[in-house]
Backbone as a chain_set.jsonl record, in Angstrom:
{"seq": "MKIIDFLKEEAIIPDLKATDKDGAIKELVTILEKRGKISDKEKVVDLLLEREKLGSTGIGQGIAVPHVKIDQIKEIVIAFGFSQGGVKFESLDEELVYIIFLVLAPVEATGTHLKVLAKIARLLKDEVFRNSLKSCKGGSKELFKLIREEDEKSS", "coords": {"N": [[9.237, 1.772, -15.432], [7.897, -0.542, -12.905], [5.497, -1.34, -10.52], [5.241, -4.169, -9.68], [7.853, -4.612, -9.502], [8.512, -3.958, -6.87], [6.765, -4.966, -5.191], [5.697, -7.854, -3.962], [4.06, -10.972, -4.14], [4.01, -12.204, -1.548], [3.814, -10.168, -0.05], [1.304, -9.376, 0.223], [-2.012, -8.933, 1.685], [-4.997, -10.086, 1.435], [-7.384, -9.686, 3.051], [-7.627, -7.74, 4.981], [-7.697, -7.373, 8.598], [-8.04, -5.253, 10.307], [-9.794, -2.421, 11.366], [-9.283, 0.317, 11.284], [-7.101, 3.123, 10.59], [-4.549, 3.139, 12.218], [-4.437, 0.355, 12.944], [-4.418, -0.774, 10.268], [-2.213, 0.221, 9.134], [-0.171, -1.186, 10.896], [-0.62, -3.877, 10.38], [0.238, -4.058, 8.048], [2.791, -3.404, 7.881], [3.894, -5.562, 9.688], [3.722, -7.754, 8.056], [5.673, -6.928, 6.225], [7.882, -7.096, 7.945], [7.749, -9.939, 8.743], [8.812, -10.753, 6.114], [11.233, -10.088, 6.316], [11.972, -7.712, 5.588], [12.187, -5.227, 6.836], [13.699, -4.128, 9.886], [12.969, -2.871, 12.114], [10.192, -3.071, 13.299], [8.485, -1.174, 14.887], [9.549, 1.265, 14.744], [9.139, 1.793, 12.336], [6.25, 1.801, 11.996], [5.672, 3.976, 13.679], [6.967, 6.084, 12.253], [5.279, 6.127, 10.012], [2.749, 6.884, 10.986], [3.492, 9.288, 11.989], [3.708, 10.401, 9.586], [1.177, 10.511, 8.703], [-0.122, 12.402, 10.243], [0.66, 14.535, 9.107], [-1.072, 14.954, 6.901], [-3.652, 13.14, 5.872], [-3.044, 10.107, 4.097], [-5.158, 8.674, 2.756], [-6.639, 8.961, -0.154], [-9.05, 9.053, -1.223], [-11.867, 7.437, -2.807], [-11.976, 5.201, -1.796], [-9.204, 4.588, -1.325], [-5.875, 4.174, -0.097], [-2.762, 5.589, 0.514], [-0.406, 4.845, 2.184], [2.898, 6.339, 3.083], [6.557, 6.568, 3.472], [9.866, 7.61, 3.848], [12.53, 5.868, 4.878], [15.334, 4.844, 7.176], [16.264, 2.08, 7.347], [16.146, 0.524, 5.093], [17.33, -0.488, 1.533], [16.128, -0.651, -0.739], [13.014, 0.055, -2.597], [10.181, -0.8, -1.037], [7.135, -2.336, -1.035], [3.907, -2.906, 0.375], [0.529, -4.535, 0.158], [-2.881, -4.222, 0.893], [-5.907, -5.455, 1.181], [-9.411, -4.433, 2.009], [-12.273, -6.158, 3.345], [-14.495, -5.112, 4.645], [-13.833, -2.409, 4.964], [-11.737, 0.389, 6.14], [-11.618, 2.743, 8.574], [-9.959, 5.409, 7.755], [-9.638, 8.267, 7.768], [-10.063, 9.589, 5.307], [-9.574, 11.961, 2.557], [-12.147, 12.396, 1.242], [-13.573, 11.216, 3.196], [-14.723, 8.536, 3.188], [-14.746, 5.223, 3.709], [-11.691, 3.125, 3.372], [-10.517, 0.6, 1.193], [-8.624, -0.25, -0.541], [-5.183, -0.469, -0.119], [-1.988, 0.511, -0.759], [1.101, 0.119, 0.805], [4.059, 2.019, 0.979], [7.218, 1.811, 1.593], [10.218, 3.918, 1.261], [13.936, 4.185, 0.756], [15.964, 6.333, 2.388], [17.351, 8.217, 0.77], [16.158, 7.959, -1.888], [14.36, 9.738, -3.167], [13.455, 10.61, -5.927], [12.914, 8.318, -7.289], [11.078, 7.192, -5.055], [8.759, 9.307, -5.488], [8.057, 8.535, -8.326], [7.041, 5.877, -7.956], [4.86, 6.281, -6.357], [3.283, 7.862, -7.826], [2.911, 6.369, -10.321], [1.252, 4.242, -8.641], [-0.944, 5.987, -8.255], [-1.615, 6.573, -10.944], [-2.599, 3.882, -11.704], [-4.476, 3.401, -9.984], [-6.482, 5.134, -10.691], [-7.995, 4.069, -12.708], [-11.165, 3.194, -12.615], [-12.284, 0.472, -13.397], [-10.126, -1.137, -13.16], [-9.993, -0.642, -10.15], [-12.411, -1.655, -9.341], [-11.948, -4.436, -10.178], [-10.078, -5.23, -8.341], [-11.635, -4.798, -5.908], [-13.468, -6.823, -6.37], [-12.257, -9.256, -6.331], [-11.916, -12.564, -5.258], [-9.943, -14.336, -4.922], [-7.671, -14.499, -3.034], [-4.231, -13.737, -2.225], [-2.698, -14.308, -4.4], [-4.232, -14.111, -6.704], [-4.959, -11.516, -6.398], [-2.266, -10.48, -6.736], [-1.87, -11.002, -9.301], [-3.807, -9.544, -10.833], [-2.758, -7.167, -10.194], [-0.344, -7.242, -11.336], [-0.928, -7.684, -14.032], [-2.336, -5.395, -14.773], [-0.287, -3.443, -14.015], [1.542, -3.989, -16.311], [0.045, -3.488, -18.586], [0.023, -0.647, -18.399], [2.679, 0.124, -18.524]], "CA": [[9.211, 1.241, -13.774], [6.788, -1.197, -12.689], [4.975, -1.583, -9.101], [5.499, -5.532, -9.199], [9.318, -4.676, -9.017], [8.744, -3.81, -5.371], [5.616, -5.669, -4.466], [5.879, -9.381, -3.992], [2.894, -11.789, -3.655], [3.926, -12.636, -0.109], [3.564, -8.684, 0.739], [-0.207, -8.911, -0.161], [-2.871, -9.198, 2.712], [-6.325, -10.236, 0.757], [-8.509, -9.623, 3.931], [-7.097, -6.983, 6.208], [-8.557, -7.573, 9.453], [-8.128, -3.968, 11.09], [-10.952, -1.496, 10.731], [-9.005, 1.802, 11.765], [-5.914, 3.505, 9.97], [-3.39, 2.632, 12.81], [-4.279, -1.168, 12.967], [-4.222, -1.207, 9.003], [-0.659, 0.529, 8.968], [0.637, -2.122, 11.791], [-0.832, -5.101, 9.816], [0.786, -4.182, 6.505], [4.21, -3.509, 8.162], [4.128, -6.598, 10.035], [3.852, -8.587, 6.708], [7.025, -6.669, 5.532], [8.868, -7.495, 8.685], [7.985, -11.291, 8.456], [9.49, -11.127, 5.054], [12.578, -9.87, 6.6], [12.425, -6.381, 4.546], [12.386, -4.323, 7.759], [14.079, -4.751, 11.292], [12.286, -2.202, 13.478], [8.641, -2.567, 13.141], [7.638, 0.011, 15.86], [9.788, 2.619, 14.43], [8.382, 2.074, 10.851], [4.93, 2.194, 12.159], [5.654, 5.226, 14.129], [7.189, 6.971, 11.099], [4.165, 6.204, 8.955], [1.634, 7.48, 11.697], [3.541, 10.583, 12.178], [3.506, 11.314, 8.325], [-0.216, 10.672, 8.63], [-0.236, 13.707, 11.263], [0.743, 15.829, 8.057], [-2.246, 14.951, 6.016], [-4.076, 11.618, 5.325], [-2.611, 9.393, 2.619], [-6.588, 8.287, 2.419], [-6.628, 9.849, -1.11], [-10.488, 9.275, -1.752], [-12.45, 6.58, -3.788], [-11.51, 3.859, -1.177], [-7.867, 4.132, -1.595], [-4.856, 4.857, 0.761], [-1.251, 4.882, -0.167], [0.849, 5.62, 3.323], [4.255, 6.184, 2.656], [7.527, 7.094, 4.326], [11.076, 7.055, 3.702], [13.16, 5.168, 6.292], [16.943, 4.531, 6.883], [16.363, 0.864, 7.289], [16.34, -0.411, 3.822], [18.207, 0.114, 0.615], [15.349, -0.526, -1.908], [11.609, 0.612, -2.259], [9.188, -2.12, -0.543], [5.598, -2.207, -1.025], [2.946, -4.118, 0.863], [-0.835, -4.204, -0.583], [-3.929, -4.747, 1.62], [-7.385, -5.195, 0.858], [-9.906, -4.504, 3.366], [-13.598, -6.54, 2.889], [-15.22, -4.142, 5.43], [-13.499, -0.936, 4.837], [-10.904, 0.87, 6.972], [-11.741, 4.211, 8.808], [-8.624, 6.113, 7.257], [-9.445, 9.737, 7.683], [-9.646, 9.934, 4.098], [-10.007, 13.147, 2.25], [-13.484, 12.301, 1.006], [-14.356, 11.0, 4.541], [-15.348, 7.432, 2.856], [-14.024, 3.937, 4.196], [-10.845, 2.585, 2.357], [-10.648, -0.616, 0.958], [-7.436, -0.617, -1.247], [-4.218, 0.255, 0.516], [-0.73, 0.324, -0.928], [1.661, 0.877, 1.813], [5.145, 2.166, 0.39], [8.58, 2.474, 2.356], [11.591, 4.019, 0.402], [15.282, 4.417, 1.491], [15.919, 8.178, 2.442], [17.993, 8.876, -0.809], [15.476, 7.58, -3.095], [13.448, 10.523, -3.393], [12.857, 10.652, -7.205], [12.37, 6.85, -7.285], [9.762, 7.145, -4.485], [7.851, 10.089, -5.92], [7.808, 7.721, -9.433], [6.424, 4.841, -7.527], [3.569, 6.975, -5.874], [2.703, 8.546, -9.14], [2.486, 4.958, -11.035], [0.067, 3.775, -8.056], [-2.054, 6.668, -8.427], [-2.293, 6.156, -12.2], [-3.261, 2.516, -11.575], [-5.596, 3.36, -9.078], [-7.288, 6.218, -11.268], [-8.792, 3.166, -13.49], [-12.379, 2.457, -12.075], [-12.567, -1.1, -13.87], [-9.237, -1.973, -12.144], [-10.121, -0.718, -8.801], [-13.554, -2.777, -9.096], [-11.62, -5.79, -10.244], [-9.467, -5.462, -7.036], [-12.389, -5.131, -4.978], [-14.298, -7.902, -6.393], [-11.451, -10.247, -6.363], [-12.161, -13.578, -4.092], [-9.101, -15.438, -5.094], [-6.407, -14.724, -2.41], [-3.007, -12.925, -2.499], [-2.305, -14.699, -5.867], [-5.178, -13.688, -7.439], [-4.825, -9.972, -6.421], [-1.018, -10.233, -7.422], [-2.152, -11.58, -10.87], [-4.487, -8.351, -11.268], [-1.907, -5.903, -10.275], [0.879, -7.503, -12.471], [-1.485, -7.406, -15.454], [-2.598, -3.905, -15.04], [1.018, -2.635, -14.302], [2.148, -4.373, -17.474], [-0.812, -2.764, -19.395], [0.218, 0.719, -18.282], [3.987, 0.468, -18.621]], "C": [[7.854, 0.48, -13.551], [6.406, -1.567, -10.929], [5.255, -2.931, -8.735], [7.25, -5.642, -9.102], [9.817, -4.565, -7.432], [7.759, -4.572, -4.546], [5.655, -7.126, -4.866], [4.368, -10.026, -3.455], [2.8, -11.884, -2.199], [3.573, -11.34, 0.665], [1.996, -8.509, 0.399], [-0.931, -9.805, 0.956], [-4.396, -9.203, 2.04], [-7.639, -9.834, 1.67], [-7.811, -9.051, 5.173], [-8.342, -7.181, 7.494], [-8.914, -6.157, 10.433], [-9.149, -3.022, 10.421], [-10.44, -0.015, 11.15], [-7.578, 1.865, 11.021], [-4.549, 2.845, 10.725], [-3.184, 1.101, 12.733], [-3.925, -1.837, 11.541], [-2.694, -1.069, 8.75], [0.159, -0.853, 9.548], [0.52, -3.346, 10.92], [0.117, -5.154, 8.775], [2.478, -4.166, 6.916], [4.702, -4.59, 8.956], [4.358, -7.651, 8.869], [5.442, -8.494, 6.213], [8.281, -7.165, 6.676], [8.808, -9.011, 8.825], [8.621, -11.609, 7.031], [10.821, -10.771, 5.155], [13.129, -8.575, 5.93], [12.624, -5.238, 5.61], [12.796, -4.875, 9.25], [13.321, -4.118, 12.504], [10.791, -1.816, 13.261], [8.008, -1.246, 13.896], [8.16, 0.937, 15.108], [9.506, 2.87, 13.114], [6.878, 2.446, 11.177], [5.012, 3.61, 12.931], [6.081, 6.578, 13.042], [6.036, 7.377, 10.149], [2.894, 6.917, 9.767], [2.056, 8.933, 11.929], [3.503, 11.277, 10.707], [2.005, 11.277, 8.071], [-0.764, 12.039, 9.453], [-0.288, 14.727, 10.116], [-0.372, 15.976, 7.055], [-2.539, 13.389, 5.864], [-3.364, 11.282, 4.057], [-3.889, 8.58, 1.998], [-6.841, 9.225, 1.286], [-8.121, 9.923, -1.608], [-10.694, 7.772, -2.638], [-11.983, 5.226, -3.12], [-10.216, 3.33, -1.143], [-6.969, 4.953, -0.757], [-3.519, 4.222, 0.327], [-0.295, 5.506, 0.899], [1.926, 5.276, 2.877], [5.419, 7.013, 3.451], [8.76, 6.689, 3.897], [11.888, 6.808, 5.064], [14.77, 4.569, 5.955], [17.293, 3.02, 6.936], [16.324, -0.107, 6.047], [17.024, 0.312, 2.773], [17.42, 0.164, -0.732], [13.825, -0.281, -1.607], [10.964, -0.894, -2.076], [7.982, -1.715, -0.592], [4.929, -3.229, -0.458], [1.488, -3.596, 0.166], [-1.936, -5.09, 0.452], [-5.09, -4.498, 1.225], [-8.218, -5.442, 1.863], [-11.66, -4.924, 2.666], [-14.507, -5.41, 3.413], [-15.01, -3.032, 5.386], [-12.929, -0.782, 6.247], [-11.372, 2.456, 7.25], [-10.245, 4.754, 8.904], [-8.482, 7.506, 7.413], [-9.218, 10.092, 6.459], [-10.002, 11.249, 3.607], [-11.441, 13.219, 1.914], [-14.374, 11.668, 2.13], [-15.086, 9.342, 4.339], [-14.237, 6.308, 3.344], [-12.835, 3.677, 3.037], [-10.932, 1.171, 2.399], [-9.302, -1.256, 0.23], [-6.437, 0.126, -0.467], [-2.859, -0.525, 0.021], [0.22, 1.095, -0.098], [3.513, 1.073, 0.857], [6.316, 2.542, 1.455], [9.662, 2.549, 1.015], [12.606, 4.532, 1.223], [15.091, 6.043, 1.307], [16.406, 8.753, 1.311], [17.279, 8.496, -1.763], [14.285, 8.51, -3.425], [12.718, 10.648, -4.871], [12.383, 9.353, -7.664], [10.737, 6.771, -6.515], [8.622, 7.927, -5.192], [7.401, 9.07, -7.513], [6.809, 6.649, -9.127], [4.92, 5.498, -6.957], [2.706, 7.505, -7.15], [2.082, 7.286, -10.063], [1.268, 4.32, -10.235], [-1.039, 4.478, -8.153], [-2.636, 6.638, -9.748], [-2.959, 4.871, -12.417], [-4.431, 2.922, -11.148], [-6.74, 4.357, -9.767], [-8.46, 5.292, -12.351], [-9.819, 2.538, -12.597], [-12.484, 0.869, -12.2], [-11.239, -1.548, -13.25], [-9.451, -1.891, -10.736], [-11.4, -1.656, -8.555], [-13.098, -3.994, -8.997], [-10.927, -6.233, -8.914], [-10.495, -5.723, -6.055], [-13.489, -6.095, -4.953], [-13.618, -9.095, -6.366], [-11.503, -11.234, -5.141], [-11.051, -14.386, -3.995], [-7.87, -15.204, -4.072], [-5.484, -13.687, -3.081], [-2.605, -13.163, -3.821], [-2.965, -14.352, -6.907], [-4.993, -11.962, -7.647], [-3.101, -9.608, -6.956], [-1.151, -10.237, -8.921], [-2.683, -10.269, -11.384], [-3.645, -7.363, -11.235], [-1.121, -5.934, -11.268], [0.309, -7.059, -13.755], [-1.548, -6.051, -15.682], [-1.16, -2.9, -15.165], [1.627, -3.019, -15.515], [1.606, -3.571, -18.385], [-0.245, -1.492, -19.532], [1.672, 1.259, -18.319], [4.366, 1.251, -20.093]], "O": [[6.807, 0.926, -14.022], [7.282, -2.1, -10.248], [5.532, -3.107, -7.549], [7.815, -6.649, -8.676], [10.884, -4.873, -6.903], [7.933, -4.779, -3.345], [5.644, -7.482, -6.045], [3.72, -9.572, -2.513], [1.736, -11.696, -1.61], [3.122, -11.37, 1.81], [1.562, -7.358, 0.335], [-0.665, -10.985, 1.186], [-4.995, -8.137, 2.188], [-8.749, -9.679, 1.161], [-7.486, -9.706, 6.164], [-9.562, -7.138, 7.329], [-9.909, -6.078, 11.154], [-9.302, -2.882, 9.207], [-11.321, 0.823, 11.342], [-6.938, 0.829, 10.845], [-3.682, 2.213, 10.122], [-2.086, 0.587, 12.519], [-3.388, -2.937, 11.406], [-2.006, -1.974, 8.278], [0.952, -1.486, 8.85], [1.585, -3.915, 10.683], [0.781, -6.171, 8.577], [3.292, -4.854, 6.3], [5.928, -4.689, 9.013], [5.352, -8.373, 8.958], [6.211, -9.41, 5.922], [9.398, -7.533, 6.312], [9.916, -9.496, 9.055], [8.943, -12.78, 6.829], [11.602, -11.053, 4.246], [14.32, -8.332, 5.731], [13.263, -4.263, 5.215], [12.297, -5.898, 9.721], [13.1, -4.664, 13.585], [10.299, -0.699, 13.102], [7.16, -0.492, 13.42], [7.301, 1.669, 14.615], [9.584, 4.015, 12.669], [6.365, 3.396, 10.586], [4.134, 4.393, 12.567], [5.617, 7.718, 13.063], [5.827, 8.481, 9.645], [2.063, 7.507, 9.078], [1.181, 9.789, 12.064], [3.307, 12.487, 10.588], [1.576, 12.037, 7.203], [-1.833, 12.572, 9.153], [-1.114, 15.64, 10.109], [-0.558, 17.031, 6.448], [-1.638, 12.558, 5.751], [-3.149, 12.075, 3.14], [-3.775, 7.933, 0.956], [-7.265, 10.333, 1.613], [-8.414, 10.833, -2.383], [-9.73, 7.125, -3.047], [-11.649, 4.264, -3.813], [-9.926, 2.142, -1.002], [-7.126, 6.168, -0.629], [-3.193, 3.088, -0.023], [0.457, 6.449, 0.652], [2.137, 4.19, 2.337], [5.127, 8.069, 4.012], [8.901, 5.515, 3.554], [11.822, 7.494, 6.084], [15.232, 4.061, 4.933], [18.427, 2.651, 6.631], [16.463, -1.329, 6.107], [17.324, 1.499, 2.907], [17.828, 0.814, -1.694], [13.416, -0.408, -0.454], [11.187, -1.879, -2.781], [7.745, -0.597, -0.135], [5.249, -4.393, -0.699], [1.349, -2.458, -0.283], [-1.848, -6.289, 0.718], [-5.397, -3.352, 0.897], [-8.045, -6.402, 2.614], [-12.2, -4.264, 1.778], [-15.234, -4.814, 2.618], [-15.939, -2.314, 5.758], [-13.29, -1.405, 7.245], [-11.48, 3.272, 6.335], [-9.498, 4.593, 9.869], [-7.381, 8.029, 7.243], [-8.28, 10.862, 6.251], [-10.859, 11.792, 4.304], [-12.011, 14.218, 2.354], [-15.601, 11.589, 2.066], [-15.879, 8.932, 5.186], [-13.028, 6.541, 3.34], [-13.062, 4.015, 1.875], [-11.326, 0.548, 3.385], [-8.954, -2.431, 0.349], [-6.708, 1.276, -0.119], [-2.597, -1.708, 0.238], [0.302, 2.323, -0.119], [3.955, 0.142, 0.185], [6.23, 3.589, 2.095], [9.891, 1.719, 0.136], [12.369, 5.203, 2.227], [14.435, 6.728, 0.521], [15.89, 9.781, 0.872], [17.846, 8.718, -2.834], [13.278, 8.024, -3.94], [11.495, 10.774, -4.935], [11.43, 9.325, -8.443], [9.66, 6.465, -7.027], [7.596, 7.317, -5.49], [6.184, 8.984, -7.677], [5.843, 6.465, -9.868], [3.89, 4.941, -7.336], [1.478, 7.445, -7.214], [0.911, 7.28, -10.445], [0.322, 3.881, -10.889], [-2.124, 3.896, -8.159], [-3.857, 6.662, -9.902], [-3.84, 4.777, -13.271], [-5.423, 2.831, -11.87], [-7.884, 4.297, -9.317], [-9.545, 5.757, -12.699], [-9.551, 1.554, -11.908], [-12.73, 0.136, -11.242], [-11.396, -2.638, -12.7], [-9.18, -2.865, -10.034], [-11.384, -2.392, -7.569], [-13.485, -4.751, -8.107], [-11.11, -7.347, -8.423], [-10.395, -6.728, -5.351], [-14.262, -6.287, -4.014], [-14.323, -10.104, -6.374], [-11.159, -10.792, -4.044], [-11.025, -15.186, -3.06], [-6.902, -15.888, -4.405], [-5.727, -12.996, -4.071], [-2.141, -12.206, -4.441], [-2.422, -14.261, -8.008], [-4.915, -11.336, -8.704], [-2.827, -8.539, -7.501], [-0.518, -9.461, -9.637], [-2.095, -9.796, -12.356], [-3.657, -6.581, -12.185], [-1.015, -5.005, -12.069], [0.864, -6.238, -14.484], [-0.951, -5.508, -16.612], [-0.932, -1.999, -15.973], [2.448, -2.17, -15.86], [2.362, -2.887, -19.075], [0.024, -1.106, -20.67], [1.954, 2.451, -18.197], [5.519, 1.62, -20.316]]}, "num_chains": 1, "name": "protein.A"}
């Protein structure tokens, strides 16, 4: 399984404007709506924020992986955002978040959903990869290339 099977270059925001969790989630969901991947942006945002109330998906080391299962889609969809200044995400380590993978999965895709989350976690464990994402200045095309190359190495 590859992350790039679900993440497309057009769903990458190389410079998130939001400075808080709610804003970052809304920004990432908006790009998925613009790509025609979801139909009810407000419902998706609400579901993601409800999920966050169960426990922050800011997992530490500057990373967040907000995720939820929804009934509006038939396949997993991922958006990626990078914040230059950091996002207050209420992370487990209380640090700012710079790297955000937002994952939406169909309600019936529990196994695949968990595999995608595990794959993202494995990729982001690599400090060299995290640092290459943080130092990337080339926009969505360059970020997609970095993610694709790391994704292919780890398959």
